[in-house]
C-alpha positions as CSV (number, residue, x, y, z in Angstrom):
1,M,-47.2,93.6,33.3
2,K,-47.5,93.1,29.6
3,K,-49.9,90.3,28.9
4,I,-48.5,87.7,26.6
5,L,-50.5,84.5,27.3
6,L,-53.5,84.5,24.9
7,S,-54.6,80.9,24.9
8,I,-53.5,77.5,26.1
9,I,-54.5,74.3,24.4
10,S,-53.8,71.1,26.2
11,I,-53.7,68.0,24.1
12,F,-53.7,64.5,25.5
13,I,-53.0,61.7,23.0
14,I,-53.2,58.0,23.5
15,F,-52.0,55.7,20.7
16,L,-53.4,52.1,20.7
17,A,-51.1,49.9,18.6
18,S,-53.5,47.6,16.9
19,C,-55.5,47.1,13.7
20,S,-54.7,50.3,12.0
21,K,-55.7,51.2,8.5
22,E,-53.7,53.4,6.1
23,E,-55.7,56.0,4.3
24,N,-54.8,59.2,2.4
25,I,-51.3,60.0,1.1
26,V,-50.2,63.3,2.7
27,D,-48.3,65.9,0.8
28,D,-45.6,68.0,2.3
29,E,-47.3,71.4,2.0
30,A,-48.5,73.0,5.2
31,I,-52.3,73.1,5.5
32,C,-52.0,76.3,7.5
33,G,-50.8,79.6,6.1
34,N,-47.3,79.4,7.7
35,A,-44.5,76.9,7.4
36,I,-44.3,73.6,9.1
37,D,-42.7,73.6,12.6
38,K,-40.8,70.3,13.0
39,F,-39.9,68.8,16.4
40,Y,-38.3,65.4,17.3
41,I,-38.8,63.1,20.2
42,D,-35.4,63.8,21.7
43,D,-35.6,67.6,21.5
44,E,-35.9,69.5,24.7
45,G,-39.5,69.7,26.0
46,V,-40.2,73.4,25.2
47,F,-40.1,75.0,21.8
48,E,-41.3,78.4,20.5
49,E,-41.8,79.5,16.9
50,R,-43.6,82.7,15.8
51,G,-45.6,83.0,19.0
52,I,-46.6,79.4,19.1
53,K,-45.0,77.7,22.2
54,L,-45.1,73.9,22.3
55,E,-44.5,71.9,25.5
56,I,-44.2,68.2,25.0
57,N,-43.9,65.3,27.5
58,K,-42.2,62.4,25.8
59,P,-44.3,59.4,25.0
60,S,-44.6,56.9,27.8
61,C,-45.5,53.3,27.5
62,L,-48.8,52.3,29.2
63,G,-48.5,48.7,28.2
64,A,-47.1,46.3,25.7
65,L,-48.8,48.1,22.7
66,N,-50.1,51.4,24.2
67,Y,-48.4,54.8,24.0
68,Q,-49.3,58.1,25.6
69,L,-48.2,61.5,24.4
70,S,-49.1,64.8,26.1
71,I,-48.7,68.1,24.2
72,R,-49.6,71.6,25.4
73,V,-49.7,74.5,22.9
74,I,-49.5,78.1,24.2
75,I,-50.3,81.1,21.9
76,T,-48.0,84.0,23.0
77,N,-48.3,86.4,20.1
78,E,-50.5,89.4,21.0
79,S,-50.8,90.5,17.4
80,Y,-53.1,87.6,16.3
81,E,-56.4,89.1,15.3
82,T,-58.6,86.4,16.9
83,K,-58.6,85.2,20.5
84,T,-60.1,81.9,19.6
85,F,-57.9,79.0,18.5
86,Y,-58.5,75.5,17.2
87,V,-56.5,72.4,16.9
88,K,-57.4,70.7,13.6
89,N,-56.4,68.1,11.0
90,V,-54.8,65.8,13.6
91,R,-53.3,62.7,11.9
92,L,-50.4,60.2,12.2
93,V,-48.2,59.8,9.1
94,K,-45.7,57.1,8.2
95,E,-42.5,58.8,7.2
96,D,-41.4,56.7,4.2
97,T,-44.8,56.4,2.4
98,K,-46.5,59.5,3.7
99,A,-49.5,57.3,4.4
100,E,-51.9,58.9,6.8
101,Y,-53.6,57.1,9.7
102,T,-56.9,58.4,11.1
103,V,-56.8,60.0,14.5
104,N,-60.3,60.3,16.0
105,Y,-60.7,62.9,18.7
106,T,-63.3,64.9,20.6
107,K,-62.9,68.5,21.7
108,S,-64.9,71.6,22.5
109,S,-65.7,73.7,19.5
110,K,-63.3,76.4,20.5
111,L,-60.8,77.5,23.1
112,E,-61.3,81.0,24.5
113,V,-58.7,83.4,25.9
114,E,-56.9,82.0,29.0
115,M,-59.2,78.9,29.1
116,K,-57.7,75.5,29.5
117,S,-59.5,72.7,27.7
118,A,-58.3,69.1,27.4
119,L,-58.5,67.5,23.9
120,N,-58.6,63.7,24.0
121,F,-57.2,61.9,21.0
122,S,-57.0,58.2,20.3
123,A,-55.6,56.4,17.3
124,D,-55.2,52.9,16.1
125,I,-51.6,52.6,14.8
126,P,-49.5,49.7,13.7
127,S,-47.3,47.9,16.1
128,S,-44.4,48.7,13.8
129,I,-44.2,52.2,15.4
130,N,-41.4,50.6,17.5
131,T,-39.3,50.1,14.4
132,D,-40.7,52.3,11.6
133,K,-40.7,56.1,11.5
134,Y,-43.9,58.1,12.1
135,Y,-44.8,61.7,12.9
136,L,-47.8,63.3,14.4
137,R,-49.2,66.3,12.4
138,F,-51.8,68.8,13.3
139,G,-52.7,72.5,12.7
140,I,-53.2,75.3,15.2
141,H,-56.0,77.5,13.9
142,N,-54.5,79.1,10.7
143,Y,-51.2,80.1,12.3
144,C,-48.9,77.0,12.1
145,E,-48.6,73.4,11.3
146,I,-46.9,71.1,13.9
147,Q,-45.0,68.1,12.8
148,Y,-43.8,66.0,15.7
149,Y,-41.5,63.1,14.8
150,M,-41.8,59.9,16.9
151,Y,-38.1,59.3,16.6
152,E,-34.8,61.1,17.3
153,R,-33.6,64.0,15.2
154,P,-31.1,62.5,12.6
155,D,-27.4,63.5,13.1
156,E,-27.3,65.2,9.7
157,L,-29.9,67.7,11.0
158,R,-28.0,68.5,14.2
159,K,-25.5,71.2,14.6
160,D,-21.9,70.5,15.6
161,R,-21.0,71.5,19.2
162,T,-17.4,71.9,20.4
163,I,-16.2,70.4,23.6
164,T,-13.0,72.0,25.1
165,Y,-11.1,70.3,27.9
166,H,-9.1,72.5,30.3
167,I,-6.6,71.5,32.9
168,Q,-5.0,74.2,35.1
169,N,-5.8,77.0,32.6
170,E,-4.5,75.0,29.7
171,V,-6.5,73.6,26.8
172,V,-5.5,69.9,26.5
173,K,-8.1,68.8,23.9
174,T,-11.0,69.9,21.7
175,D,-13.6,67.6,20.4
176,T,-16.9,67.8,18.4
177,V,-20.3,66.2,19.2
178,K,-23.7,66.6,17.6
179,A,-26.1,68.8,19.4
180,G,-28.4,67.0,21.8
181,R,-26.1,63.9,21.9
182,T,-24.2,62.6,24.9
183,I,-20.5,61.7,25.0
184,N,-20.1,57.9,25.3
185,D,-16.4,57.9,25.8
186,V,-15.4,61.0,27.8
187,Y,-11.8,62.0,27.2
188,T,-9.1,60.8,29.6
189,Y,-6.1,63.1,29.8
190,E,-2.7,61.6,30.3
191,S,0.6,63.5,30.6
192,S,3.4,62.7,28.1
193,D,5.5,61.2,31.0
194,N,2.7,58.9,32.0
195,L,2.8,60.2,35.6
196,Y,-0.5,62.2,35.6
197,Y,-4.0,61.7,34.3
198,C,-7.5,63.1,34.5
199,N,-10.8,61.3,33.8
200,T,-13.2,63.4,35.9
201,W,-14.5,66.6,34.4
202,Y,-16.6,69.5,35.6
203,L,-18.9,72.1,33.9
204,D,-17.3,75.0,35.8
205,S,-13.8,76.1,36.6
206,N,-14.4,75.8,40.3
207,R,-15.3,72.2,39.8
208,N,-18.6,72.3,41.6
209,T,-20.8,70.6,38.9
210,K,-19.6,67.2,37.7
211,F,-20.0,66.3,34.1
212,T,-21.4,62.8,33.5
213,N,-21.9,60.6,30.5
214,D,-25.6,61.2,30.4
215,T,-25.2,65.0,30.1
216,K,-26.7,66.2,26.8
217,I,-24.5,68.6,24.8
218,T,-26.8,71.4,23.7
219,K,-24.2,74.2,23.1
220,D,-20.4,74.7,22.9
221,T,-19.1,73.4,26.2
222,N,-16.0,73.9,28.4
223,L,-15.0,71.1,30.7
224,Y,-12.5,71.5,33.5
225,G,-10.3,69.0,35.4
226,F,-7.1,68.7,37.4
227,K,-4.2,66.4,37.3
228,S,-4.1,63.3,39.5
229,S,-1.1,61.1,40.0
230,V,-1.0,57.7,38.3
231,I,0.9,56.5,41.3
232,E,-0.4,56.8,44.8
233,W,2.3,58.0,47.2
234,R,3.0,58.1,51.0
235,T,5.7,60.5,52.0
236,S,5.1,61.2,55.7
237,S,6.3,58.0,57.2
238,S,10.0,58.5,56.3
239,D,12.4,61.3,55.9
240,L,14.5,59.3,53.4
241,Y,12.0,57.5,51.2
242,S,8.7,58.0,49.3
243,F,6.5,54.9,49.2
244,V,4.6,53.7,46.2
245,T,1.3,52.5,47.8
246,A,-1.0,51.9,44.8
247,I,-1.5,52.5,41.1
248,N,-4.5,54.7,40.5
249,H,-4.7,54.5,36.7
250,S,-3.5,52.1,34.0
251,P,-2.0,54.3,31.2
252,S,-3.7,53.8,27.9
253,N,-0.3,53.1,26.1
254,G,0.2,50.2,28.5
255,I,3.4,51.6,29.9
256,L,3.8,52.2,33.7
257,I,6.9,54.1,34.6
258,I,8.1,54.4,38.2
259,P,10.1,57.7,38.5
260,E,13.6,57.8,40.0
261,T,12.5,60.1,42.9
262,Y,9.4,61.6,44.4
263,M,9.4,64.7,46.5
264,N,13.2,64.6,46.3
265,K,13.2,61.2,48.0
266,E,14.3,57.8,46.7
267,L,11.7,55.1,46.6
268,C,10.3,52.0,48.3
269,I,7.4,49.9,46.8
270,N,4.9,49.1,49.5
271,L,3.0,45.8,50.1
272,Y,0.6,45.1,47.2
273,A,1.3,48.4,45.5
274,I,1.8,47.3,41.9
275,R,-0.9,44.7,41.1
276,D,-4.2,44.2,39.2
277,I,-3.4,46.7,36.5
278,N,-3.8,46.5,32.7
279,V,-0.3,47.3,31.3
280,S,2.2,45.6,29.1
281,K,5.4,47.2,30.4
282,I,6.6,48.3,33.8
283,Y,9.9,50.2,34.3
284,I,11.6,50.1,37.7
285,P,14.6,52.5,38.4
286,K,17.7,51.6,40.5
287,T,16.7,54.2,43.0
288,V,14.1,51.8,44.5
289,H,15.5,50.5,47.8
290,V,13.0,47.9,48.8
291,I,10.1,45.9,47.2
292,Y,7.7,44.5,49.7
293,G,5.5,41.4,49.2
294,G,2.4,41.0,47.0
295,N,3.7,43.0,44.0
296,F,3.5,42.2,40.3
297,T,0.4,40.0,40.5
298,G,-2.5,40.4,38.2
299,I,-0.4,42.4,35.7
300,N,-1.5,40.4,32.6
301,N,2.0,39.0,31.8
302,A,3.5,42.5,31.6
303,T,7.2,42.7,31.1
304,I,9.2,44.2,33.9
305,Y,12.2,46.3,32.9
306,Y,14.7,46.9,35.7
307,E,17.5,49.4,35.4
308,G,20.1,47.4,37.3
309,T,21.4,43.8,37.2
310,E,19.7,40.6,38.0
311,D,21.5,40.3,41.4
312,E,20.5,43.9,42.3
313,W,16.9,43.1,41.4
314,K,16.8,40.1,43.6
315,A,18.4,42.0,46.5
316,L,15.5,44.6,46.4
317,F,12.9,42.2,47.7
318,W,12.1,42.2,51.5
319,S,12.0,38.4,51.5
320,S,13.4,35.8,49.0
321,S,9.8,34.4,48.8
322,Y,8.7,37.6,47.2
323,I,11.2,37.6,44.4
324,V,9.7,37.8,40.9
325,T,11.9,36.6,38.0
326,I,9.3,35.8,35.3
327,N,9.2,38.3,32.4
328,V,11.9,40.5,33.9
329,V,14.5,42.2,31.7
330,Y,17.6,43.7,33.3
331,N,19.9,46.6,32.6
332,T,17.1,48.6,30.9
333,K,16.3,52.2,31.7
334,A,12.9,53.7,31.2
335,P,12.4,55.8,28.0
336,K,12.2,59.5,28.2
């Protein structure tokens, strides 16, 4: 098997946030012969440039003012002439002023092929590292200069990634998010007739892997879902009627429309079926035969529009004690 691992350098860094002193002003030219490789705290943990592989564990807090960062550098390029590598010129730099902070460390004089050696670093840095922007900078022999930013990659340096939402082989929406970011408000699909919705998405068309708000978008991504009914139905208890048993989703436009039929059956509205929803309008068709108790509570003063007359409305209720007359408008059909 072709040998690719030439040297491993393990770096263990502890930042002590107290009594630091600004020293030199650092220029932006690489000390080593190659260009600067730049990484950010929110990048994924493994990077590789020109045969220099960098593995980073994100900083962890050891106490109120202490920070720990672990870095491992792996040399993978066989063409390098030497088999001995050094980490050098380690320093912490404040981003806006380019002021350099001394980083004292001890290490063995060299790292031989396939040997692992821990390099222990400590630095006194200002407590403002929580709010100001800093980066750690160090060279690896004469091959590259590493610049590791102690803050997230700015959006202007991130690529755009496309999110495509699919429902039943149909694209229902596309969106754009910056690479490495999460989606705070995941899209909720709603059908034009307000009868179906989808707010659960999967990373595969078989809907095995659920997509969550904390999933980072690192590439163009397809998300898959299926339609769910806004209204929960029961159809097995009667050959004549379908029963509205609950409302599963409050439409974002604030309009709840009860259809004229379901499964070719006219309707009954079950106990406590329409309640505790955030809507402004509710449309009830004349094909409803019975409204049982406990409905139209917790609907935030929504207006109820009934297709029939006031007398027909009152006659729908199973008991006169259930009748709702506040905010009811009669002789009004649902919009199409």
